[in-house]
C-alpha positions as CSV (number, residue, x, y, z in Angstrom):
1,M,5.6,3.4,2.8
2,F,2.3,4.3,4.3
3,L,3.9,5.2,7.6
4,A,6.3,7.5,5.8
5,D,3.4,9.1,3.9
6,Y,1.6,9.5,7.2
7,G,4.5,11.4,8.7
8,E,5.0,13.5,5.5
9,Q,1.6,15.0,5.8
10,G,2.9,16.9,8.8
11,T,-0.3,16.5,10.9
12,A,0.4,12.9,11.9
13,N,-1.0,12.1,15.3
14,D,-1.0,8.8,17.3
15,F,-3.8,7.1,15.5
16,V,-3.9,6.0,11.8
17,T,-7.4,5.1,10.7
18,C,-8.1,1.9,8.7
19,L,-9.8,4.0,6.0
20,W,-6.7,6.2,5.6
21,L,-4.6,3.0,5.2
22,A,-7.0,1.6,2.7
23,Q,-6.7,4.8,0.6
24,R,-2.9,4.5,0.5
25,F,-3.1,0.8,-0.4
26,V,-5.4,1.5,-3.3
27,E,-3.2,4.3,-4.5
28,Y,-0.1,2.2,-4.3
29,Y,-1.4,-0.9,-5.8
30,W,-3.8,0.4,-8.5
31,P,-1.1,1.2,-11.1
32,L,1.0,-1.8,-10.1
33,T,-2.0,-4.1,-10.6
34,L,-3.6,-2.7,-13.7
35,T,-1.2,-0.6,-15.7
36,Y,2.2,-2.2,-15.0
37,R,1.0,-5.7,-13.9
38,V,3.8,-6.1,-11.4
39,R,3.8,-9.4,-9.7
40,Q,4.0,-9.6,-5.9
41,A,4.2,-13.4,-5.7
42,T,5.2,-16.4,-7.9
43,D,1.6,-17.6,-7.7
44,P,-1.0,-15.0,-8.9
45,T,-3.6,-16.4,-6.5
46,R,-1.3,-15.5,-3.6
47,D,-0.9,-11.9,-4.6
48,P,-1.9,-9.4,-2.0
49,V,-5.6,-9.2,-1.3
50,I,-5.7,-5.6,-2.5
51,M,-4.5,-6.7,-6.0
52,R,-7.3,-9.3,-6.2
53,F,-9.8,-6.6,-5.1
54,I,-8.5,-4.2,-7.7
55,R,-8.5,-6.8,-10.5
56,R,-12.1,-7.8,-9.6
57,E,-13.2,-4.2,-9.6
58,A,-11.5,-3.5,-13.0
59,A,-13.1,-6.6,-14.5
60,E,-16.6,-5.9,-13.2
61,L,-16.4,-2.3,-14.6
62,R,-14.4,-3.2,-17.7
63,L,-11.9,-0.5,-16.8
64,S,-9.0,0.3,-19.1
65,P,-5.6,-0.8,-17.6
66,N,-4.5,2.8,-18.0
67,R,-7.4,4.3,-16.0
68,P,-6.0,6.4,-13.2
69,V,-7.2,5.6,-9.7
70,G,-8.3,9.3,-9.3
71,K,-10.6,9.0,-12.2
72,Y,-12.0,5.7,-10.9
73,R,-12.5,7.4,-7.5
74,R,-14.4,10.3,-9.0
75,T,-16.5,8.3,-11.4
76,Y,-17.4,5.5,-9.1
77,Q,-17.4,7.1,-5.7
78,N,-19.7,4.6,-4.0
79,R,-17.8,1.7,-5.4
80,Y,-14.5,3.3,-4.3
81,E,-15.9,3.7,-0.8
82,T,-17.0,0.1,-0.8
83,L,-13.5,-1.0,-2.0
84,L,-12.0,0.9,0.9
85,K,-14.3,-0.7,3.4
86,S,-13.5,-4.1,1.9
87,C,-9.9,-3.5,2.7
88,C,-10.7,-2.8,6.3
89,D,-13.1,-5.8,6.8
90,V,-12.0,-9.1,8.3
91,D,-10.2,-11.0,5.5
92,G,-9.5,-7.7,3.9
93,C,-6.1,-6.3,3.1
94,F,-4.8,-5.8,6.6
95,D,-5.2,-9.1,8.4
96,E,-2.0,-10.6,7.0
97,V,-0.1,-7.4,6.0
98,I,-0.2,-5.2,9.2
99,P,1.3,-7.9,11.5
100,R,4.1,-8.6,9.0
101,F,5.4,-5.0,9.3
102,H,6.8,-5.9,12.7
103,N,8.9,-8.7,11.1
104,V,12.3,-8.1,9.5
105,H,14.0,-11.0,7.9
106,R,11.5,-13.4,9.6
107,G,12.5,-12.0,13.0
108,H,10.1,-10.0,15.2
109,V,11.3,-6.4,15.9
110,R,11.9,-5.6,19.6
111,A,10.4,-2.1,19.4
112,P,7.1,-2.2,17.5
113,L,5.9,1.1,16.1
114,Y,2.2,0.5,16.6
115,D,-0.5,-1.7,18.0
116,A,-3.0,-2.9,15.4
117,G,-6.7,-2.5,16.3
118,E,-10.0,-3.0,14.6
119,N,-10.2,0.6,13.3
120,G,-6.6,1.3,12.6
121,L,-3.1,1.6,14.2
122,S,-2.3,3.2,17.5
123,L,1.3,4.5,17.2
124,K,3.6,4.1,20.1
125,A,4.9,7.2,22.0
126,G,7.2,9.3,19.8
127,V,6.5,7.4,16.6
128,A,4.3,10.2,15.0
129,E,7.1,12.7,15.6
130,F,9.7,10.3,14.3
131,L,7.6,9.8,11.1
132,R,7.3,13.6,10.7
133,D,11.0,14.2,11.1
134,Y,12.3,11.3,8.9
135,S,9.4,10.7,6.4
136,R,11.5,11.3,3.3
137,T,14.3,8.9,4.4
138,L,11.7,6.3,5.4
139,Q,10.0,6.6,2.0
140,L,13.3,5.9,0.2
141,L,14.0,2.9,2.5
142,A,10.5,1.6,2.0
143,I,10.6,1.9,-1.7
144,G,14.0,0.2,-1.9
145,G,12.7,-2.6,0.3
146,W,9.6,-3.1,-1.7
147,V,11.6,-3.1,-4.9
148,R,14.0,-5.7,-3.5
149,F,11.1,-7.9,-2.4
150,T,9.2,-7.5,-5.7
151,E,12.3,-8.3,-7.9
152,Q,11.9,-12.0,-6.7
153,F,8.6,-12.2,-8.7
154,T,8.9,-10.0,-11.7
155,T,11.3,-8.9,-14.4
156,A,9.4,-5.6,-14.9
157,P,11.7,-2.8,-16.0
158,R,11.9,0.5,-14.1
159,L,10.5,-1.1,-11.0
160,Y,11.7,1.6,-8.6
161,E,9.8,4.3,-10.5
162,K,6.6,2.1,-10.7
163,I,6.6,1.4,-7.0
164,A,7.5,5.0,-6.1
165,G,4.5,6.1,-8.1
166,L,6.7,8.1,-10.5
167,P,5.8,7.9,-14.2
168,P,8.6,5.7,-15.8
169,E,10.6,7.6,-18.3
170,R,10.3,6.5,-21.9
171,K,13.6,6.3,-23.8
């Protein structure tokens, strides 16, 4: 989803910084972790690192589960920046996650989209243009894949809307 978002901004170049990735991860996972409590693993201690970071931050600050990430970012700017840096550190969010994006159904893809480095991702030739041209399609595919993966661990209703970042409709 973050690569689709990167392409959608229309200014995508061949390098995605770690801090930009961290911002996306916090935005995606904040409501899933606090507001909706969507599981990403059968064992909560195996949830993604970002979820553990967010839970710890919310507990330390005694944040309401409904506090939007934007309000947290504005109120606790230094802590937000520290959270982003923690995502980028060794043993942060990306050590396990980024390499997995080149695996599909436990098989390694033959044409990787990027090379992972210490400070971010170097996109392969033509990838930034591809992301710009097909960002909306890629977003829909990514959301669908994330929903399919998450359905293994949760019975949360309206999962598509939650993962897509859309406010679930109340009926």
